[in-house]
VOPAGU-2260 file (C-alpha; in pm, 1 decimal, decimal comma):
REM VOPAGU-2260
SITE   aa  ch    i         X         Y         Z
SITE  MET   A    0    6377,4   -1297,5     420,5
SITE  LYS   A    1    6323,9    -927,9     345,1
SITE  LYS   A    2    6032,1   -1019,8     119,5
SITE  VAL   A    3    5867,8   -1210,8     405,0
SITE  LYS   A    4    5918,8    -912,6     638,2
SITE  TYR   A    5    5762,4    -679,9     382,8
SITE  ILE   A    6    5461,5    -908,7     347,1
SITE  ILE   A    7    5419,7    -932,1     725,3
SITE  THR   A    8    5450,2    -553,5     755,1
SITE  ILE   A    9    5186,2    -496,0     486,6
SITE  VAL   A   10    4952,0    -747,9     651,7
SITE  MET   A   11    4998,7    -576,5     988,3
SITE  ILE   A   12    4925,5    -234,9     835,5
SITE  ILE   A   13    4607,6    -363,7     670,4
SITE  TRP   A   14    4500,6    -532,1     994,8
SITE  THR   A   15    4566,4    -213,8    1193,9
SITE  LEU   A   16    4370,9      -1,5     947,1
SITE  SER   A   17    4079,2    -244,1     958,8
SITE  ILE   A   18    4075,1    -230,1    1338,7
SITE  PHE   A   19    4088,5     150,0    1330,2
SITE  LYS   A   20    3805,2     161,8    1074,9
SITE  ALA   A   21    3589,0     -69,7    1282,0
SITE  TYR   A   22    3658,5     136,5    1592,3
SITE  SER   A   23    3592,9     466,5    1416,8
SITE  GLN   A   24    3256,5     339,2    1293,2
SITE  THR   A   25    3139,0     232,8    1640,6
SITE  ASN   A   26    3011,8     579,7    1724,6
SITE  LEU   A   27    2793,8     693,7    1438,1
SITE  LEU   A   28    2580,2     959,6    1607,1
SITE  THR   A   29    2654,4    1257,0    1828,4
SITE  ASP   A   30    2482,8    1333,2    2155,7
SITE  PRO   A   31    2138,7    1487,7    2100,6
SITE  VAL   A   32    2046,7    1852,1    2081,8
SITE  LEU   A   33    1697,5    1985,4    2143,8
SITE  ILE   A   34    1523,2    2124,3    1835,1
SITE  GLU   A   35    1333,7    2440,8    1917,6
SITE  SER   A   36     956,9    2409,8    1870,0
SITE  TYR   A   37     684,4    2664,1    1933,0
SITE  GLN   A   38     654,6    2746,6    2302,6
SITE  PHE   A   39     396,3    2975,2    2467,4
SITE  ASN   A   40     605,2    3237,7    2649,8
SITE  ASP   A   41     345,2    3388,2    2882,8
SITE  PRO   A   42     348,5    3273,5    3248,1
SITE  THR   A   43     163,2    2944,5    3268,9
SITE  LEU   A   44      26,7    2724,2    3540,9
SITE  ASP   A   45      51,1    2410,9    3332,4
SITE  ASP   A   46     192,2    2354,3    2984,4
SITE  SER   A   47      -0,6    2031,6    2980,0
SITE  LYS   A   48       6,8    1923,4    2616,1
SITE  ARG   A   49     203,9    1989,6    2297,8
SITE  ASP   A   50     163,0    1791,8    1974,2
SITE  ILE   A   51     436,6    1823,8    1710,5
SITE  PHE   A   52     414,7    1707,1    1348,8
SITE  PHE   A   53     724,0    1755,9    1131,7
SITE  ASP   A   54     890,8    1692,3     798,0
SITE  PHE   A   55    1203,4    1805,2     610,4
SITE  SER   A   56    1258,4    2006,0     293,6
SITE  GLU   A   57    1507,0    2230,5     114,3
SITE  ILE   A   58    1334,2    2559,6     190,4
SITE  LYS   A   59    1584,6    2842,7     232,2
SITE  ASN   A   60    1876,9    2699,2      44,8
SITE  SER   A   61    1981,5    2757,8    -313,9
SITE  THR   A   62    2064,7    2492,1    -571,0
SITE  GLU   A   63    2427,2    2500,8    -454,2
SITE  ASN   A   64    2338,5    2467,4     -86,4
SITE  THR   A   65    2090,4    2186,8     -38,0
SITE  LYS   A   66    2069,8    2133,0     336,4
SITE  LEU   A   67    1731,6    2015,9     464,1
SITE  ASP   A   68    1531,4    2250,1     684,6
SITE  ILE   A   69    1258,6    2136,1     923,4
SITE  LEU   A   70     882,7    2200,8     900,5
SITE  GLN   A   71     675,2    2192,3    1219,6
SITE  CYS   A   72     304,3    2210,3    1294,2
SITE  VAL   A   73     235,1    2245,9    1665,2
SITE  ASN   A   74     -78,6    2222,1    1877,5
SITE  PHE   A   75     -23,8    2384,2    2217,2
SITE  PHE   A   76    -258,3    2359,1    2515,1
SITE  GLY   A   77    -230,0    2488,2    2868,4
SITE  VAL   A   78    -351,3    2709,2    3149,7
SITE  ARG   A   79    -240,5    3070,2    3167,4
SITE  LEU   A   80    -181,8    3232,9    3506,1
SITE  ASP   A   81    -274,1    3596,3    3444,4
SITE  PRO   A   82    -546,2    3616,1    3344,9
SITE  PHE   A   83    -638,9    3263,1    3449,7
SITE  LEU   A   84    -773,2    3090,7    3138,9
SITE  LEU   A   85    -730,6    2793,7    2914,0
SITE  TYR   A   86    -547,7    2848,0    2587,2
SITE  ASN   A   87    -535,9    2656,6    2259,0
SITE  LEU   A   88    -272,3    2772,3    2012,1
SITE  ARG   A   89    -175,1    2654,9    1663,0
SITE  ASP   A   90     158,4    2731,0    1499,0
SITE  ALA   A   91     293,9    2630,4    1157,7
SITE  SER   A   92     655,5    2724,8    1091,0
SITE  TRP   A   93     993,2    2616,4     959,6
SITE  ASN   A   94    1344,9    2638,2    1098,2
SITE  LYS   A   95    1654,5    2681,6     883,8
SITE  ASN   A   96    1931,3    2421,2     903,6
SITE  ILE   A   97    2203,6    2664,8    1001,7
SITE  ASN   A   98    2506,7    2457,8    1102,4
SITE  VAL   A   99    2635,7    2110,2    1171,7
SITE  THR   A  100    2465,9    2102,4    1510,0
SITE  ASN   A  101    2108,6    2223,3    1492,9
SITE  PHE   A  102    1836,3    2426,2    1324,8
SITE  GLU   A  103    1798,4    2796,8    1395,0
SITE  PRO   A  104    1615,0    2856,9    1724,0
SITE  PHE   A  105    1368,8    3113,4    1591,3
SITE  PRO   A  106    1088,5    2974,2    1374,6
SITE  ASN   A  107     968,6    3129,6    1050,9
SITE  ASN   A  108     592,5    3124,7    1097,0
SITE  PHE   A  109     354,3    3087,5     805,8
SITE  TYR   A  110      43,4    3040,9    1021,9
SITE  PHE   A  111     -46,3    3118,1    1384,3
SITE  ALA   A  112    -383,7    3130,9    1558,1
SITE  SER   A  113    -566,9    3077,2    1883,2
SITE  SER   A  114    -801,3    2798,4    1783,0
SITE  THR   A  115    -938,0    2462,5    1891,9
SITE  ILE   A  116    -886,1    2329,4    1537,3
SITE  LYS   A  117    -591,5    2091,6    1560,6
SITE  TYR   A  118    -311,2    2005,3    1322,6
SITE  LYS   A  119    -284,3    1637,0    1237,2
SITE  GLY   A  120      13,9    1630,7    1001,6
SITE  VAL   A  121     252,1    1812,8     767,8
SITE  ILE   A  122     446,0    1694,6     462,0
SITE  SER   A  123     685,3    1846,1     212,0
SITE  LEU   A  124     580,3    1771,5    -144,6
SITE  LYS   A  125     709,6    1852,1    -491,7
SITE  MET   A  126     402,4    2014,7    -648,5
SITE  ARG   A  127     537,4    2249,2    -917,9
SITE  ASN   A  128     787,9    2223,0   -1199,4
SITE  ILE   A  129     991,4    2526,9   -1105,1
SITE  ASN   A  130    1361,1    2607,7   -1096,7
SITE  PRO   A  131    1517,8    2565,8    -852,2
SITE  GLN   A  132    1319,7    2258,7    -751,2
SITE  LYS   A  133    1178,8    2344,9    -409,2
SITE  ASN   A  134     900,5    2156,4    -238,5
SITE  ASP   A  135     576,0    2308,5    -120,9
SITE  VAL   A  136     386,6    2219,5     198,1
SITE  VAL   A  137      66,5    2026,6     267,3
SITE  VAL   A  138     -87,6    2036,8     614,7
SITE  LEU   A  139    -375,5    1836,8     756,9
SITE  ARG   A  140    -611,4    1993,4    1010,9
SITE  ASP   A  141    -931,4    1878,8    1178,3
SITE  ASP   A  142   -1132,3    2059,6     916,7
SITE  ALA   A  143    -925,8    2069,7     595,9
SITE  VAL   A  144    -627,3    1983,6     380,4
SITE  GLN   A  145    -427,0    2295,8     301,4
SITE  VAL   A  146    -145,8    2386,9      60,3
SITE  TYR   A  147     122,6    2652,0     112,2
SITE  TRP   A  148     391,8    2737,4    -143,3
SITE  ASN   A  149     762,7    2794,9    -115,9
SITE  VAL   A  150     806,7    3149,7    -248,1
SITE  ASN   A  151    1152,2    3310,1    -262,9
SITE  TYR   A  152    1306,7    3052,6     -29,3
SITE  THR   A  153    1047,3    3072,6     245,6
SITE  ILE   A  154     705,5    2921,4     310,0
SITE  SER   A  155     454,3    3190,0     221,0
SITE  GLY   A  156     169,4    3256,7     463,1
SITE  THR   A  157     -69,2    3292,4     170,1
SITE  LEU   A  158    -299,9    2991,7     166,8
SITE  LYS   A  159    -297,7    2850,0    -187,5
SITE  GLN   A  160    -560,4    2578,7    -146,4
SITE  ASN   A  161    -811,4    2475,2     117,1
SITE  ILE   A  162    -994,9    2144,9      69,7
SITE  PRO   A  163   -1264,5    2094,6     335,9
SITE  LEU   A  164   -1223,5    1757,7     504,6
SITE  SER   A  165   -1343,8    1645,7     846,4
SITE  GLY   A  166   -1209,2    1356,9    1050,6
SITE  GLY   A  167    -864,2    1328,6     891,9
SITE  SER   A  168    -611,4    1194,3    1141,8
SITE  ILE   A  169    -305,9    1065,4     946,5
SITE  LEU   A  170    -126,2    1236,3     656,0
SITE  ILE   A  171     136,4    1064,3     437,7
SITE  LYS   A  172     260,0    1083,0      78,1
SITE  GLY   A  173     339,1     824,3    -186,7
SITE  ASN   A  174     359,3     753,6    -559,4
SITE  TYR   A  175      12,3     597,5    -570,8
SITE  ASP   A  176    -172,8     736,6    -873,8
SITE  ALA   A  177    -131,2     533,7   -1195,0
SITE  ASP   A  178    -127,9     835,3   -1428,4
SITE  ASP   A  179     213,2     981,4   -1339,7
SITE  ASN   A  180     527,2     940,6   -1129,3
SITE  VAL   A  181     475,1    1216,4    -873,1
SITE  GLU   A  182     389,0    1171,9    -507,8
SITE  ASP   A  183      26,4    1208,4    -407,2
SITE  VAL   A  184    -136,2    1288,9     -70,9
SITE  ILE   A  185    -287,5    1004,1     131,9
SITE  ILE   A  186    -515,9    1078,0     428,5
SITE  TYR   A  187    -679,2     845,6     677,8
SITE  THR   A  188   -1036,9     939,0     768,5
SITE  ASN   A  189   -1189,4     653,8     966,5
SITE  PRO   A  190   -1232,4     396,8     814,7
SITE  ASN   A  191   -1100,2     496,5     469,8
SITE  LEU   A  192    -783,2     610,2     303,3
SITE  LYS   A  193    -844,0     897,6      64,6
SITE  ILE   A  194    -592,0     972,7    -209,8
SITE  TYR   A  195    -567,8    1328,8    -340,1
SITE  LYS   A  196    -391,7    1344,0    -676,0
SITE  ASN   A  197     -96,6    1580,7    -709,9
SITE  LEU   A  198    -173,9    1788,5   -1019,7
SITE  SER   A  199     187,3    1916,9   -1045,2
SITE  SER   A  200      46,5    2268,7   -1077,2
SITE  GLY   A  201      93,8    2359,9    -712,7
SITE  LEU   A  202    -248,4    2220,2    -627,9
SITE  LEU   A  203    -415,7    1893,3    -535,6
SITE  ASP   A  204    -724,1    1753,9    -702,2
SITE  SER   A  205   -1003,0    1888,3    -481,7
SITE  SER   A  206   -1176,4    1549,4    -484,8
SITE  PRO   A  207   -1008,4    1223,7    -380,3
SITE  LEU   A  208    -974,2     932,2    -618,9
SITE  PRO   A  209   -1310,0     749,2    -640,5
SITE  ASN   A  210   -1175,4     417,9    -505,7
SITE  GLN   A  211   -1124,0     478,0    -135,6
SITE  ILE   A  212    -943,8     205,3      61,9
SITE  ASN   A  213   -1127,8      74,3     365,7
SITE  VAL   A  214    -860,0      -7,4     624,3
SITE  GLY   A  215   -1096,3     -25,7     923,0
SITE  ASN   A  216   -1109,2     156,3    1254,8
SITE  LEU   A  217    -749,3     213,6    1364,4
SITE  SER   A  218    -726,4     239,1    1740,3
SITE  THR   A  219    -403,5     176,9    1934,7
SITE  PHE   A  220     -81,9     342,8    1804,7
SITE  PRO   A  221    -201,1     356,2    1441,8
SITE  GLU   A  222      60,3     398,3    1169,3
SITE  ILE   A  223      41,5     400,3     789,0
SITE  ILE   A  224     331,5     381,8     544,3
SITE  SER   A  225     324,8     410,7     165,3
SITE  ALA   A  226     608,6     209,3      11,2
SITE  GLN   A  227     692,2     -43,5    -256,4
SITE  ILE   A  228     615,7    -402,5    -150,5
SITE  ASN   A  229     513,3    -574,2    -472,1
SITE  GLY   A  230     823,0    -469,6    -665,0
SITE  GLN   A  231    1179,3    -349,4    -626,0
SITE  THR   A  232    1282,1     -18,7    -473,6
SITE  PHE   A  233    1530,4     246,0    -581,2
SITE  PRO   A  234    1798,7     204,3    -707,3
SITE  GLN   A  235    1717,0    -151,2    -823,0
SITE  SER   A  236    1386,1     -28,6    -965,6
SITE  GLN   A  237    1580,6     185,8   -1213,2
SITE  TYR   A  238    1672,3    -138,5   -1383,2
SITE  SER   A  239    1364,8    -356,0   -1317,3
SITE  ASP   A  240    1097,5     -84,2   -1359,8
SITE  PRO   A  241    1258,8     211,2   -1541,5
SITE  PHE   A  242     924,9     378,8   -1625,7
SITE  GLY   A  243     781,2     358,0   -1273,6
SITE  ALA   A  244     477,6     151,8   -1370,8
SITE  ASN   A  245     471,9     -29,3   -1036,5
SITE  LYS   A  246     311,1     208,6    -785,0
SITE  TYR   A  247     341,8     230,8    -408,5
SITE  ASP   A  248     151,8      -2,7    -179,8
SITE  ILE   A  249      -1,3      70,8     161,9
SITE  ILE   A  250     109,9     -83,1     492,9
SITE  VAL   A  251    -115,6     -32,5     796,1
SITE  LYS   A  252     -26,2    -101,3    1161,7
SITE  ASP   A  253    -289,2    -121,0    1431,9
SITE  ASP   A  254    -278,5    -280,9    1776,8
SITE  GLN   A  255    -128,9    -628,5    1708,6
SITE  ASN   A  256    -174,5    -658,5    1332,6
SITE  ILE   A  257      -6,0    -531,9    1017,6
SITE  ARG   A  258    -208,0    -530,2     695,6
SITE  ILE   A  259     -65,3    -494,1     346,0
SITE  TYR   A  260    -273,4    -339,7      68,1
SITE  LEU   A  261    -120,0    -391,7    -273,7
SITE  ASN   A  262    -164,2    -129,2    -543,6
SITE  ASP   A  263    -327,5    -273,9    -856,1
SITE  ASN   A  264    -157,4       5,1   -1059,5
SITE  ASN   A  265    -503,1     120,1   -1165,9
SITE  ASN   A  266    -581,7     366,2    -885,6
SITE  ASN   A  267    -702,0     101,6    -642,9
SITE  ALA   A  268    -557,1    -120,9    -371,2
SITE  TYR   A  269    -669,3    -448,4    -217,9
SITE  LEU   A  270    -594,9    -630,0     107,6
SITE  SER   A  271    -326,8    -883,1      19,9
SITE  GLN   A  272    -197,8    -999,2     355,4
SITE  THR   A  273    -246,5    -966,3     731,1
SITE  ILE   A  274      40,7   -1033,5     971,6
SITE  SER   A  275     -72,4   -1124,4    1323,8
SITE  THR   A  276     226,0   -1029,9    1539,2
SITE  GLY   A  277     101,8   -1151,5    1879,5
SITE  ILE   A  278     245,4    -844,8    2056,9
SITE  GLN   A  279     130,4    -492,8    2128,9
SITE  LEU   A  280     284,8    -289,9    1847,1
SITE  TYR   A  281     446,1      45,3    1911,9
SITE  SER   A  282     618,1     122,2    1582,7
SITE  MET   A  283     697,3     -16,7    1238,9
SITE  ALA   A  284     932,1      58,4     951,1
SITE  VAL   A  285     962,7     -56,1     591,5
SITE  GLY   A  286    1298,6    -105,9     421,7
SITE  ASP   A  287    1530,4    -351,4     250,1
SITE  ILE   A  288    1719,6    -552,9     512,3
SITE  ASN   A  289    1879,0    -828,2     301,8
SITE  ASN   A  290    1974,7    -603,4       6,7
SITE  ASP   A  291    1770,0    -787,7    -256,0
SITE  GLY   A  292    1588,9    -471,9    -368,4
SITE  TYR   A  293    1259,7    -562,4    -197,8
SITE  ASN   A  294    1125,2    -383,9     109,4
SITE  ASP   A  295    1084,9    -587,7     425,8
SITE  ILE   A  296     862,9    -522,8     729,2
SITE  ILE   A  297    1012,7    -429,8    1067,3
SITE  TYR   A  298     812,0    -376,4    1386,5
SITE  CYS   A  299     866,7    -351,3    1760,0
SITE  GLY   A  300     680,1    -390,2    2086,5
SITE  ASN   A  301     785,7    -426,7    2448,3
SITE  ASN   A  302    1151,0    -541,8    2443,5
SITE  ILE   A  303    1143,5    -725,6    2112,4
SITE  LEU   A  304    1187,9    -638,6    1746,0
SITE  LYS   A  305    1088,9    -863,3    1454,6
SITE  ILE   A  306    1159,7    -855,1    1082,5
SITE  HIS   A  307     959,7   -1027,5     807,1
SITE  LEU   A  308    1155,0   -1056,4     483,0
SITE  ASN   A  309     990,2    -997,2     148,0
SITE  ASN   A  310     994,6   -1300,4     -79,5
SITE  PRO   A  311     978,6   -1174,2    -441,4
SITE  THR   A  312     758,0   -1467,7    -546,4
SITE  SER   A  313     525,7   -1505,6    -247,1
SITE  GLY   A  314     528,2   -1170,9     -67,9
SITE  ILE   A  315     605,1   -1090,4     294,9
SITE  ASN   A  316     686,6   -1403,3     494,0
SITE  PRO   A  317     402,4   -1463,0     744,0
SITE  SER   A  318     644,4   -1557,9    1024,2
SITE  PRO   A  319     936,9   -1342,2    1138,0
SITE  ASP   A  320    1275,4   -1425,6     984,3
SITE  ILE   A  321    1480,0   -1214,9    1226,5
SITE  VAL   A  322    1420,0   -1143,2    1595,1
SITE  ILE   A  323    1613,2    -904,2    1818,0
SITE  SER   A  324    1532,8    -963,8    2182,1
SITE  ASN   A  325    1729,2    -800,8    2460,4
SITE  SER   A  326    1568,9    -740,0    2799,0
SITE  ASN   A  327    1844,2    -488,0    2876,8
SITE  LEU   A  328    1703,0    -256,2    2612,8
SITE  GLY   A  329    1376,0    -207,4    2795,6
SITE  THR   A  330    1067,5    -113,8    2598,5
SITE  ILE   A  331    1131,9     -44,8    2228,2
SITE  LYS   A  332     898,3     239,8    2137,0
SITE  ALA   A  333    1020,0     339,7    1788,3
SITE  VAL   A  334    1224,0     200,8    1499,6
SITE  GLY   A  335    1396,8     359,7    1199,5
SITE  ILE   A  336    1603,9     224,9     912,0
SITE  GLY   A  337    1902,9     351,8     711,2
SITE  ASP   A  338    2258,0     270,1     605,1
SITE  PHE   A  339    2453,8     439,8     883,4
SITE  ASN   A  340    2799,9     305,2     797,2
SITE  SER   A  341    2769,4     322,2     414,7
SITE  ASP   A  342    2836,8     -46,6     353,3
SITE  GLY   A  343    2532,6     -92,5     129,5
SITE  MET   A  344    2325,6    -269,6     397,1
SITE  ASN   A  345    2043,9    -101,0     588,5
SITE  ASP   A  346    2085,5     -75,0     964,6
SITE  LEU   A  347    1833,9     -14,7    1243,7
SITE  VAL   A  348    1795,2     259,2    1503,9
SITE  LEU   A  349    1569,7     199,4    1802,8
SITE  GLY   A  350    1401,8     458,7    2021,0
SITE  LEU   A  351    1397,2     351,2    2384,7
SITE  ASN   A  352    1315,9     516,6    2714,4
SITE  TYR   A  353    1603,6     756,6    2789,9
SITE  ALA   A  354    1812,5     608,5    2507,6
SITE  VAL   A  355    1865,6     555,1    2134,0
SITE  SER   A  356    2047,7     246,1    2001,4
SITE  ILE   A  357    2193,1     160,3    1659,1
SITE  PHE   A  358    2217,6    -198,1    1535,7
SITE  LEU   A  359    2449,7    -239,1    1237,9
SITE  ASN   A  360    2360,3    -493,2     971,5
SITE  THR   A  361    2618,6    -774,6     972,1
SITE  ALA   A  362    2519,1    -895,4     621,0
SITE  GLU   A  363    2530,6   -1248,1     763,1
SITE  GLN   A  364    2253,2   -1502,5     813,0
SITE  ASN   A  365    2063,3   -1329,7    1096,3
SITE  TYR   A  366    2174,1    -978,9     987,9
SITE  PHE   A  367    2176,6    -833,2    1341,9
SITE  ASN   A  368    2328,2    -912,1    1678,2
SITE  ASN   A  369    2123,3    -883,5    1995,8
SITE  ASN   A  370    2356,2    -614,9    2130,8
SITE  PRO   A  371    2364,6    -265,2    1977,9
SITE  THR   A  372    2667,6    -109,1    1811,2
SITE  GLN   A  373    2606,5     225,7    1979,1
SITE  THR   A  374    2371,9     342,7    2253,6
SITE  ILE   A  375    2330,0     705,1    2354,6
SITE  SER   A  376    2153,8     739,3    2686,8
SITE  GLY   A  377    2090,9    1002,4    2950,9
SITE  ASN   A  378    1833,4    1137,1    3191,2
SITE  ASN   A  379    1825,9    1476,7    3019,6
SITE  PHE   A  380    1640,7    1371,2    2705,9
SITE  ILE   A  381    1368,0    1145,6    2566,8
SITE  SER   A  382    1195,8     996,1    2866,1
SITE  GLU   A  383     973,9     819,1    2610,9
SITE  SER   A  384    1030,0     781,9    2234,4
SITE  LYS   A  385     726,6     833,6    2011,6
SITE  GLY   A  386     876,2     824,3    1664,5
SITE  ILE   A  387    1201,3     821,6    1466,8
SITE  ARG   A  388    1305,8     975,3    1136,2
SITE  VAL   A  389    1634,5     885,9     966,3
SITE  VAL   A  390    1736,1    1168,8     734,8
SITE  ASP   A  391    2037,7    1296,5     540,5
SITE  LEU   A  392    2019,4    1657,4     658,2
SITE  TYR   A  393    2307,9    1773,6     438,3
SITE  ASN   A  394    2245,8    1564,5     124,9
SITE  GLN   A  395    2596,7    1423,9     160,1
SITE  GLY   A  396    2524,8    1067,1     271,4
SITE  GLY   A  397    2568,9    1094,1     649,2
SITE  LEU   A  398    2247,1     997,6     826,3
SITE  ALA   A  399    2111,1    1188,9    1123,8
SITE  VAL   A  400    1832,4    1070,5    1352,3
SITE  ILE   A  401    1540,4    1285,1    1464,5
SITE  VAL   A  402    1344,0    1151,9    1760,0
SITE  LYS   A  403    1004,6    1276,1    1870,1
SITE  GLY   A  404     934,8    1199,3    2229,5
SITE  THR   A  405     862,5    1337,1    2571,2
SITE  GLY   A  406    1142,9    1518,7    2744,5
SITE  PRO   A  407    1254,5    1502,3    3106,3
SITE  ILE   A  408     966,9    1528,5    3352,2
SITE  SER   A  409     918,0    1893,1    3445,9
SITE  GLU   A  410     743,8    2026,5    3753,7
SITE  ASN   A  411     518,0    2256,0    3553,4
SITE  ILE   A  412     397,1    1978,4    3323,5
SITE  LEU   A  413     120,2    1769,3    3477,3
SITE  THR   A  414     104,1    1521,4    3187,6
SITE  PRO   A  415     462,6    1501,8    3052,4
SITE  TRP   A  416     388,0    1200,2    2832,8
SITE  GLU   A  417     171,7    1432,6    2620,5
SITE  TYR   A  418     431,7    1709,2    2582,5
SITE  ASP   A  419     620,9    1646,5    2257,7
SITE  GLN   A  420     980,2    1748,1    2200,1
SITE  LEU   A  421    1218,2    1689,1    1909,1
SITE  TYR   A  422    1580,8    1579,4    1946,1
SITE  ARG   A  423    1848,1    1576,3    1676,1
SITE  PHE   A  424    2129,7    1319,0    1675,7
SITE  ASN   A  425    2376,5    1430,1    1409,5
SITE  ALA   A  426    2589,4    1201,2    1196,3
SITE  ILE   A  427    2951,7    1205,1    1309,0
SITE  GLU   A  428    3058,3    1155,2     946,6
SITE  ARG   A  429    2836,9    1383,7     737,4
SITE  ASN   A  430    3009,1    1308,9     406,8
SITE  PRO   A  431    3111,0     942,1     411,6
SITE  ALA   A  432    3251,4     744,4     122,1
SITE  PRO   A  433    2969,2     607,8     -95,2
SITE  ALA   A  434    2838,8     256,9     -49,3
SITE  PRO   A  435    2969,2     -14,6    -281,5
SITE  ALA   A  436    2846,6       1,9    -639,2
SITE  ILE   A  437    2552,0    -215,0    -736,9
SITE  VAL   A  438    2606,7    -444,8   -1034,2
SITE  TYR   A  439    2282,3    -539,0   -1206,4
SITE  LYS   A  440    2435,6    -749,6   -1480,6
SITE  SER   A  441    2775,2    -908,9   -1487,0
SITE  SER   A  442    2835,5    -793,7   -1845,1
SITE  GLN   A  443    2672,7    -676,8   -2165,2
SITE  TYR   A  444    2776,9    -614,3   -2526,2
SITE  GLN   A  445    2816,6    -249,3   -2614,9
SITE  GLY   A  446    2986,4    -122,6   -2928,8
SITE  GLY   A  447    3101,0    -474,3   -3013,3
SITE  LEU   A  448    3276,0    -511,2   -2676,4
SITE  LEU   A  449    3176,6    -707,3   -2367,8
SITE  ARG   A  450    3147,4    -449,9   -2090,7
SITE  PRO   A  451    3035,4    -467,1   -1726,4
SITE  LYS   A  452    2712,6    -285,3   -1645,4
SITE  ILE   A  453    2754,0    -100,8   -1317,4
SITE  TYR   A  454    2531,8     160,4   -1154,0
SITE  MET   A  455    2725,9     372,0    -903,4
SITE  TYR   A  456    2550,7     611,2    -664,9
SITE  SER   A  457    2697,0     886,7    -451,7
SITE  LYS   A  458    2577,6     996,7    -106,8
SITE  GLY   A  459    2596,0     642,9      23,8
SITE  GLU   A  460    2315,7     513,4    -192,4
């Protein structure tokens, strides 16, 4: 009888712990805090427009302290009161990640000017083999691609490289070039993608690769992602492609279509597939939903989100495999992907009007429920989401969410939908237990013994 009681007690303890764990994982993000971006402080009649481009990098921190800081390039437009005149300002800066809540409020400028030349993008890029390994910065402007270095734990204002380029409008990075395994710079200049090779000397090749990719005239809500489609991703790629021979592909979103350009691993890419979605697209993401090591395609528009799984033998399925449709969500303007609860399955975060919602991956047939696990809403932030970044700000596994959007409507802003602001939703658990280990082979002979082959990754990977 005592044995039965002990068994029942143990079962009840396990059940209680499981309920507590499930409850404790319901809220994964904190309420948002506003990230300080460049603001013109003189009296103004109308702060009518502010564009923000951003990325993350270990800038200030040493090898022992590897928090990610934020880079920002800002275009600021408005009307000054005294004297009455139009102003156009450009600011490039970075903010240190100072605590568990936010970045420091005062930017560290590495460029500032009154100019009509606009920023179009900024990325952090490993460009030099130095110790400690700190990334440098590439910015895209109306008239050029420019490189700035990280010198003594700050972004130096000394311009290291200026490559004249007109018409560039989108800047991304990806392991595209067949000659090495470093990330290169990819720029959209209507109608072509131009790839500038990373020379790993702190500079880019001043001329793009000769085979430019014609992706057409991108009009409504254009978006370009460089990611692995025709092959497995990290960490599975460490086993299936240990030398990195399979290079990144290009995924292009425009209006109602998504086009996939596969890398031929010889410094060229070709149109492999076009997905006609039938809806006005606002945002897309690329990531592994079903945990098979292959990136899938996720996109959203209006109050619906669709996922096309990647079939390793035939490519991206032409019809959606998973649909999340919930009229209570309102318009879904942005989507991001990441493993928020460290169970080894990627989850989704959606940017809505006045809200952000997380959908946890159930690892079952449809992978997601129609109702979110957590929604953070309020009238004091994000009247309209424009983009989402999921990022481990502390390199410990806990994922934060950065949302670019328009803030609450202000009386001194005539066109608030054009006034960008950044909001930071911090991970409640910054240092979670790692995700389950990935077993590539059930066993292998080593030293005359049959041993399991297991790859185990920290930081939730």
